[in-house]
C-alpha positions in Angstrom: 189.6 166.4 16.9 191.5 163.3 16.6 189.9 162.0 19.7 186.5 162.8 18.8 184.4 159.9 20.5 181.5 160.2 18.1 181.0 159.0 14.6 183.6 156.2 14.7 181.5 154.3 12.0 181.5 157.3 9.7 184.8 158.7 8.0 186.8 156.4 10.3 184.7 153.4 9.8 186.2 151.7 6.7 189.8 153.2 6.8 192.8 151.3 7.7 193.4 150.9 11.6 195.6 153.5 12.8 194.7 156.2 10.2 194.6 159.7 11.8 191.5 161.4 11.2 190.4 164.8 12.7 186.8 165.1 12.3 183.7 166.7 13.6 180.3 164.9 13.2 176.8 166.3 13.3 173.2 164.7 13.4 169.9 166.2 13.5 166.7 164.9 14.9 164.4 162.3 13.0 161.0 163.6 12.5 158.2 161.6 10.7 160.9 159.0 9.9 163.0 161.3 8.1 166.5 162.5 9.4 167.5 166.0 8.1 171.1 165.6 8.5 174.0 163.0 9.2 177.5 164.7 8.7 181.0 164.1 9.2 183.8 166.7 8.1 187.4 166.1 8.6 191.0 165.9 7.7 192.5 162.5 7.0 196.3 161.8 7.1 197.5 159.9 4.0 200.3 157.3 4.2 202.6 159.9 2.6 201.9 162.5 5.3 199.7 164.5 3.0 196.0 165.3 4.1 192.6 164.7 2.6 189.9 167.1 3.4 186.5 165.5 3.3 183.0 166.5 4.0 180.0 164.0 3.7 176.5 165.2 4.4 173.6 162.7 4.1 170.3 164.7 4.1 166.5 164.1 4.4 167.2 160.3 4.6 164.7 157.8 5.7 167.4 155.1 6.2 168.6 154.0 9.8 171.6 155.4 11.6 173.7 152.4 10.7 173.0 152.8 6.8 173.7 156.5 6.9 176.9 156.0 8.8 177.9 153.2 6.2 177.3 155.8 3.3 179.7 158.1 4.8 182.3 155.3 5.5 182.0 154.2 1.8 182.6 157.5 0.6 185.5 158.2 2.8 186.9 154.9 1.8 186.6 155.6 -2.0 188.5 158.8 -1.3 191.2 157.1 0.4 191.5 154.3 -2.1 192.0 157.3 -4.8 194.4 159.5 -2.9 196.4 157.2 -0.8 198.5 155.6 -3.6 
């Protein structure tokens, strides 16, 4: 799952280059301008070798793909900033 080609702008999007992330994305259809689900779940390897488990689910959103992915990336980065010290 570290080679997952999808969702590169989600959990991995704002993490430092070279950060190992094993993750799985999920995205639903958009109906009537609302996307029911944009998700990414994974394990992030921290600099000290420990792992951070993270799951981010954006649901029932009218935002575009890039905005939904940016929300996931910002949450992942906040967790990284808190736990990588």
